[in-house]
C-alpha positions in Angstrom: 0.0 0.0 0.0 2.9 2.4 0.8 4.4 1.7 -2.6 1.1 2.4 -4.3 0.8 5.6 -2.4 4.2 6.7 -3.6 3.3 5.8 -7.2 0.4 8.1 -7.0 2.5 10.8 -5.4 5.2 10.3 -8.2 2.5 10.4 -10.8 1.1 13.7 -9.5 4.6 15.1 -9.3 5.3 14.0 -12.9 2.2 15.8 -14.1 3.1 18.9 -12.3 6.7 18.7 -13.6 5.3 18.7 -17.1 3.1 21.7 -16.3 5.8 23.7 -14.6 8.2 22.8 -17.4 5.7 24.3 -19.9 5.3 27.4 -17.7 9.1 27.8 -17.7 9.2 27.7 -21.5 6.3 30.2 -21.7 8.0 32.6 -19.3 11.5 32.2 -20.8 10.5 32.5 -24.4 7.2 34.4 -24.6 6.8 36.6 -21.5 10.4 37.7 -21.8 9.6 39.5 -25.0 7.1 41.9 -23.3 8.0 41.8 -19.6 11.7 40.8 -19.2 11.7 41.7 -15.5 8.7 39.5 -14.7 10.2 36.7 -16.8 13.5 37.0 -15.0 11.7 36.1 -11.8 9.2 33.5 -13.1 11.4 31.5 -15.4 14.0 30.5 -12.8 11.2 29.9 -10.2 9.4 27.5 -12.6 12.7 25.8 -13.5 13.6 25.2 -9.9 10.1 23.8 -9.0 10.0 21.6 -12.2 13.5 20.2 -11.2 12.4 19.3 -7.7 9.1 17.7 -8.9 11.1 15.7 -11.5 13.0 13.9 -8.8 9.9 12.2 -7.4 8.7 11.4 -10.9 12.0 9.7 -11.8 12.0 7.7 -8.6 8.5 6.5 -9.5 9.7 5.5 -12.9 12.7 3.7 -11.5 10.4 1.6 -9.2 8.4 0.5 -12.2 11.6 -0.4 -14.3 14.0 -1.8 -11.8 12.7 -5.3 -12.5 13.7 -5.0 -16.1 17.4 -4.4 -15.3 18.2 -3.2 -11.8 21.7 -1.9 -12.6 20.7 0.2 -15.6 17.6 1.4 -13.9 19.7 2.6 -10.9 22.2 4.3 -13.3 19.3 6.0 -15.1 17.9 7.2 -11.8 21.3 8.5 -10.6 21.8 10.5 -13.8 18.2 11.7 -13.8 18.4 12.9 -10.3 21.6 14.7 -11.1 20.0 16.4 -14.0 16.9 17.3 -12.1 18.7 18.7 -9.1 21.1 20.5 -11.4 18.1 22.2 -13.1 16.7 23.1 -9.7 19.9 24.6 -8.4 20.4 26.5 -11.7 16.9 27.9 -11.3 17.5 28.8 -7.7 20.8 30.5 -8.6 19.2 32.6 -11.3 16.2 33.4 -9.0 18.5 34.6 -6.2 20.3 36.9 -8.6 17.0 38.2 -10.0 15.7 39.0 -6.5 18.9 40.6 -5.3 21.1 41.5 -8.3 24.9 41.6 -7.7 26.1 45.2 -7.2 27.2 46.9 -10.3 30.5 47.9 -8.7 31.2 44.3 -7.6 34.3 43.4 -9.7 33.9 39.7 -9.2 30.2 39.8 -10.2 31.0 41.8 -13.3 33.8 39.4 -14.3 31.4 36.4 -14.0 28.6 38.1 -15.9 27.8 36.1 -19.0 30.1 33.3 -18.0 28.9 29.7 -17.8 27.2 28.7 -14.6 29.6 26.9 -12.3 26.7 24.6 -11.2 25.3 23.8 -14.6 27.7 25.0 -17.3 25.8 25.5 -20.6 23.1 23.1 -19.3 25.5 20.1 -18.7 23.1 18.7 -16.1 19.8 20.2 -17.2 20.2 19.0 -20.8 23.2 16.7 -21.2 23.0 14.5 -18.2 19.2 14.5 -18.2 19.3 13.4 -21.8 21.5 10.5 -21.0 19.2 9.5 -18.2 16.1 9.6 -20.5 18.0 7.5 -23.1 18.5 4.8 -20.5 15.0 5.0 -19.3 13.8 4.8 -22.9 15.7 1.6 -23.4 14.3 0.1 -20.2 10.8 1.2 -21.3 11.3 -0.5 -24.7 12.2 -3.8 -22.9 8.8 -3.8 -21.1 7.1 -1.6 -18.5 4.5 1.1 -18.5 4.4 1.9 -22.3 6.6 1.3 -25.3 5.2 4.5 -26.8 6.6 6.4 -23.8 9.9 4.7 -24.4 10.0 6.0 -28.0 9.2 9.5 -26.8 11.9 9.2 -24.1 14.4 8.4 -26.9 13.4 11.4 -28.9 13.4 13.8 -25.9 16.8 12.4 -24.9 18.3 13.0 -28.3 17.0 16.6 -28.5 18.2 17.4 -25.0 21.8 16.2 -25.9 21.6 18.3 -29.1 20.5 21.4 -27.1 23.5 20.9 -24.7 26.0 20.6 -27.5 24.5 23.5 -29.3 24.6 25.7 -26.2 28.2 24.6 -25.7 29.4 25.3 -29.3 27.0 27.8 -31.0 25.9 30.0 -28.1 23.7 32.2 -30.3 20.1 31.4 -29.1 18.4 32.4 -32.4 20.4 29.9 -34.4 17.9 27.3 -35.8 20.2 24.4 -34.7 19.5 25.5 -31.1 16.2 27.3 -31.4 14.2 24.5 -33.1 15.1 21.7 -30.5 14.5 24.2 -27.6 11.0 25.0 -28.9 10.1 21.3 -29.5 11.4 20.2 -26.1 10.1 23.1 -24.1 6.6 23.4 -25.6 5.8 19.9 -26.7 8.0 16.9 -25.9 9.0 17.6 -22.3 5.5 18.5 -21.1 3.9 15.5 -23.0 6.5 13.1 -21.6 6.1 14.0 -18.0 2.3 14.3 -18.1 2.1 11.0 -19.9 4.4 9.4 -17.3 2.3 10.9 -14.5 -0.9 9.6 -15.9 0.6 6.1 -16.4 2.0 5.9 -12.8 -1.4 7.1 -11.4 -3.3 4.6 -13.5 -1.0 1.7 -12.5 -1.4 2.7 -8.8 -5.2 2.9 -9.1 -5.4 -0.5 -10.8 -3.3 -2.0 -8.0 -5.6 -0.6 -5.4 -8.7 -1.9 -7.3 -7.1 -5.3 -7.5 -6.4 -5.5 -3.8 -9.9 -4.4 -2.9 -11.3 -7.1 -5.3 -9.1 -9.7 -3.7 
Protein backbone atom coordinates (compact mmCIF):
# COMPACT_ATOMS: atom_id res chain seq x y z
CA UNK A 1 0.00 0.00 0.00
CA UNK A 2 2.88 2.36 0.78
CA UNK A 3 4.42 1.66 -2.64
CA UNK A 4 1.08 2.38 -4.28
CA UNK A 5 0.78 5.64 -2.36
CA UNK A 6 4.21 6.72 -3.57
CA UNK A 7 3.33 5.78 -7.16
CA UNK A 8 0.36 8.13 -6.96
CA UNK A 9 2.55 10.83 -5.45
CA UNK A 10 5.17 10.31 -8.16
CA UNK A 11 2.46 10.40 -10.81
CA UNK A 12 1.11 13.69 -9.50
CA UNK A 13 4.64 15.13 -9.34
CA UNK A 14 5.30 14.02 -12.92
CA UNK A 15 2.16 15.77 -14.15
CA UNK A 16 3.09 18.93 -12.26
CA UNK A 17 6.67 18.70 -13.59
CA UNK A 18 5.26 18.73 -17.11
CA UNK A 19 3.07 21.72 -16.31
CA UNK A 20 5.84 23.71 -14.63
CA UNK A 21 8.22 22.81 -17.45
CA UNK A 22 5.74 24.29 -19.91
CA UNK A 23 5.31 27.39 -17.72
CA UNK A 24 9.10 27.77 -17.69
CA UNK A 25 9.20 27.71 -21.48
CA UNK A 26 6.34 30.21 -21.74
CA UNK A 27 7.97 32.63 -19.34
CA UNK A 28 11.49 32.19 -20.79
CA UNK A 29 10.47 32.52 -24.44
CA UNK A 30 7.19 34.44 -24.60
CA UNK A 31 6.81 36.55 -21.46
CA UNK A 32 10.44 37.67 -21.76
CA UNK A 33 9.56 39.50 -24.98
CA UNK A 34 7.10 41.87 -23.32
CA UNK A 35 8.00 41.75 -19.62
CA UNK A 36 11.67 40.77 -19.17
CA UNK A 37 11.75 41.67 -15.46
CA UNK A 38 8.74 39.48 -14.72
CA UNK A 39 10.17 36.67 -16.84
CA UNK A 40 13.47 37.02 -15.00
CA UNK A 41 11.66 36.10 -11.79
CA UNK A 42 9.19 33.55 -13.10
CA UNK A 43 11.38 31.47 -15.39
CA UNK A 44 14.00 30.49 -12.75
CA UNK A 45 11.23 29.86 -10.22
CA UNK A 46 9.41 27.52 -12.60
CA UNK A 47 12.70 25.80 -13.52
CA UNK A 48 13.57 25.18 -9.86
CA UNK A 49 10.11 23.82 -9.03
CA UNK A 50 10.04 21.62 -12.15
CA UNK A 51 13.46 20.20 -11.25
CA UNK A 52 12.37 19.27 -7.74
CA UNK A 53 9.12 17.71 -8.95
CA UNK A 54 11.06 15.69 -11.52
CA UNK A 55 13.03 13.94 -8.79
CA UNK A 56 9.91 12.24 -7.42
CA UNK A 57 8.69 11.42 -10.93
CA UNK A 58 11.96 9.68 -11.81
CA UNK A 59 11.97 7.67 -8.57
CA UNK A 60 8.48 6.46 -9.46
CA UNK A 61 9.67 5.52 -12.94
CA UNK A 62 12.68 3.73 -11.46
CA UNK A 63 10.42 1.64 -9.21
CA UNK A 64 8.45 0.48 -12.25
CA UNK A 65 11.57 -0.39 -14.27
CA UNK A 66 14.03 -1.83 -11.76
CA UNK A 67 12.66 -5.30 -12.46
CA UNK A 68 13.70 -4.99 -16.12
CA UNK A 69 17.38 -4.42 -15.30
CA UNK A 70 18.19 -3.19 -11.82
CA UNK A 71 21.68 -1.93 -12.61
CA UNK A 72 20.73 0.15 -15.65
CA UNK A 73 17.61 1.40 -13.87
CA UNK A 74 19.71 2.60 -10.93
CA UNK A 75 22.20 4.28 -13.28
CA UNK A 76 19.34 6.01 -15.12
CA UNK A 77 17.90 7.18 -11.81
CA UNK A 78 21.25 8.54 -10.63
CA UNK A 79 21.80 10.47 -13.84
CA UNK A 80 18.20 11.66 -13.85
CA UNK A 81 18.38 12.92 -10.27
CA UNK A 82 21.65 14.72 -11.06
CA UNK A 83 20.01 16.40 -14.04
CA UNK A 84 16.86 17.33 -12.14
CA UNK A 85 18.70 18.70 -9.11
CA UNK A 86 21.11 20.51 -11.42
CA UNK A 87 18.14 22.23 -13.06
CA UNK A 88 16.66 23.09 -9.65
CA UNK A 89 19.93 24.57 -8.40
CA UNK A 90 20.43 26.48 -11.65
CA UNK A 91 16.93 27.92 -11.32
CA UNK A 92 17.54 28.78 -7.67
CA UNK A 93 20.81 30.52 -8.56
CA UNK A 94 19.16 32.63 -11.27
CA UNK A 95 16.21 33.40 -8.97
CA UNK A 96 18.54 34.59 -6.20
CA UNK A 97 20.30 36.91 -8.64
CA UNK A 98 16.98 38.19 -9.99
CA UNK A 99 15.68 39.04 -6.51
CA UNK A 100 18.95 40.55 -5.28
CA UNK A 101 21.10 41.45 -8.31
CA UNK A 102 24.87 41.64 -7.72
CA UNK A 103 26.14 45.17 -7.16
CA UNK A 104 27.22 46.95 -10.32
CA UNK A 105 30.54 47.87 -8.74
CA UNK A 106 31.24 44.32 -7.63
CA UNK A 107 34.29 43.42 -9.75
CA UNK A 108 33.89 39.67 -9.20
CA UNK A 109 30.24 39.75 -10.24
CA UNK A 110 31.05 41.82 -13.30
CA UNK A 111 33.79 39.38 -14.32
CA UNK A 112 31.40 36.44 -14.05
CA UNK A 113 28.56 38.12 -15.94
CA UNK A 114 27.81 36.08 -19.04
CA UNK A 115 30.14 33.28 -17.97
CA UNK A 116 28.86 29.68 -17.82
CA UNK A 117 27.17 28.67 -14.59
CA UNK A 118 29.58 26.87 -12.27
CA UNK A 119 26.75 24.55 -11.19
CA UNK A 120 25.29 23.78 -14.62
CA UNK A 121 27.72 25.01 -17.32
CA UNK A 122 25.79 25.53 -20.57
CA UNK A 123 23.14 23.12 -19.30
CA UNK A 124 25.45 20.14 -18.73
CA UNK A 125 23.11 18.72 -16.06
CA UNK A 126 19.79 20.21 -17.18
CA UNK A 127 20.17 19.01 -20.77
CA UNK A 128 23.21 16.75 -21.23
CA UNK A 129 22.99 14.48 -18.19
CA UNK A 130 19.18 14.52 -18.22
CA UNK A 131 19.29 13.41 -21.85
CA UNK A 132 21.54 10.47 -21.01
CA UNK A 133 19.18 9.45 -18.20
CA UNK A 134 16.15 9.55 -20.49
CA UNK A 135 18.01 7.52 -23.09
CA UNK A 136 18.54 4.76 -20.52
CA UNK A 137 14.95 5.03 -19.30
CA UNK A 138 13.80 4.81 -22.92
CA UNK A 139 15.75 1.57 -23.39
CA UNK A 140 14.26 0.12 -20.21
CA UNK A 141 10.77 1.15 -21.28
CA UNK A 142 11.29 -0.50 -24.66
CA UNK A 143 12.17 -3.76 -22.86
CA UNK A 144 8.83 -3.77 -21.08
CA UNK A 145 7.10 -1.64 -18.49
CA UNK A 146 4.48 1.09 -18.55
CA UNK A 147 4.40 1.95 -22.27
CA UNK A 148 6.60 1.33 -25.29
CA UNK A 149 5.25 4.54 -26.79
CA UNK A 150 6.55 6.39 -23.75
CA UNK A 151 9.91 4.72 -24.38
CA UNK A 152 10.04 6.01 -27.96
CA UNK A 153 9.15 9.50 -26.76
CA UNK A 154 11.89 9.21 -24.14
CA UNK A 155 14.44 8.40 -26.87
CA UNK A 156 13.38 11.42 -28.93
CA UNK A 157 13.40 13.75 -25.95
CA UNK A 158 16.82 12.43 -24.88
CA UNK A 159 18.32 13.02 -28.32
CA UNK A 160 17.05 16.60 -28.50
CA UNK A 161 18.25 17.37 -24.96
CA UNK A 162 21.77 16.25 -25.85
CA UNK A 163 21.62 18.30 -29.08
CA UNK A 164 20.53 21.35 -27.05
CA UNK A 165 23.46 20.91 -24.67
CA UNK A 166 25.98 20.56 -27.51
CA UNK A 167 24.48 23.54 -29.34
CA UNK A 168 24.61 25.68 -26.20
CA UNK A 169 28.21 24.58 -25.70
CA UNK A 170 29.37 25.30 -29.26
CA UNK A 171 27.02 27.75 -30.97
CA UNK A 172 25.89 30.00 -28.07
CA UNK A 173 23.68 32.16 -30.34
CA UNK A 174 20.11 31.44 -29.07
CA UNK A 175 18.43 32.40 -32.37
CA UNK A 176 20.42 29.87 -34.38
CA UNK A 177 17.93 27.31 -35.79
CA UNK A 178 20.15 24.41 -34.70
CA UNK A 179 19.53 25.49 -31.11
CA UNK A 180 16.16 27.26 -31.40
CA UNK A 181 14.18 24.47 -33.06
CA UNK A 182 15.09 21.74 -30.52
CA UNK A 183 14.51 24.18 -27.64
CA UNK A 184 11.00 24.98 -28.88
CA UNK A 185 10.15 21.33 -29.54
CA UNK A 186 11.39 20.21 -26.13
CA UNK A 187 10.06 23.11 -24.09
CA UNK A 188 6.59 23.44 -25.57
CA UNK A 189 5.78 19.89 -26.69
CA UNK A 190 7.99 16.91 -25.90
CA UNK A 191 9.01 17.57 -22.29
CA UNK A 192 5.47 18.45 -21.05
CA UNK A 193 3.93 15.55 -22.98
CA UNK A 194 6.50 13.06 -21.64
CA UNK A 195 6.07 13.97 -17.98
CA UNK A 196 2.29 14.32 -18.12
CA UNK A 197 2.07 10.96 -19.91
CA UNK A 198 4.40 9.42 -17.32
CA UNK A 199 2.35 10.89 -14.49
CA UNK A 200 -0.94 9.58 -15.86
CA UNK A 201 0.61 6.13 -16.40
CA UNK A 202 1.95 5.94 -12.85
CA UNK A 203 -1.36 7.14 -11.41
CA UNK A 204 -3.31 4.61 -13.48
CA UNK A 205 -1.01 1.74 -12.47
CA UNK A 206 -1.42 2.66 -8.80
CA UNK A 207 -5.21 2.92 -9.13
CA UNK A 208 -5.40 -0.49 -10.80
CA UNK A 209 -3.28 -2.00 -8.02
CA UNK A 210 -5.63 -0.56 -5.39
CA UNK A 211 -8.68 -1.89 -7.26
CA UNK A 212 -7.12 -5.35 -7.53
CA UNK A 213 -6.38 -5.45 -3.80
CA UNK A 214 -9.92 -4.43 -2.95
CA UNK A 215 -11.33 -7.06 -5.30
CA UNK A 216 -9.15 -9.73 -3.68
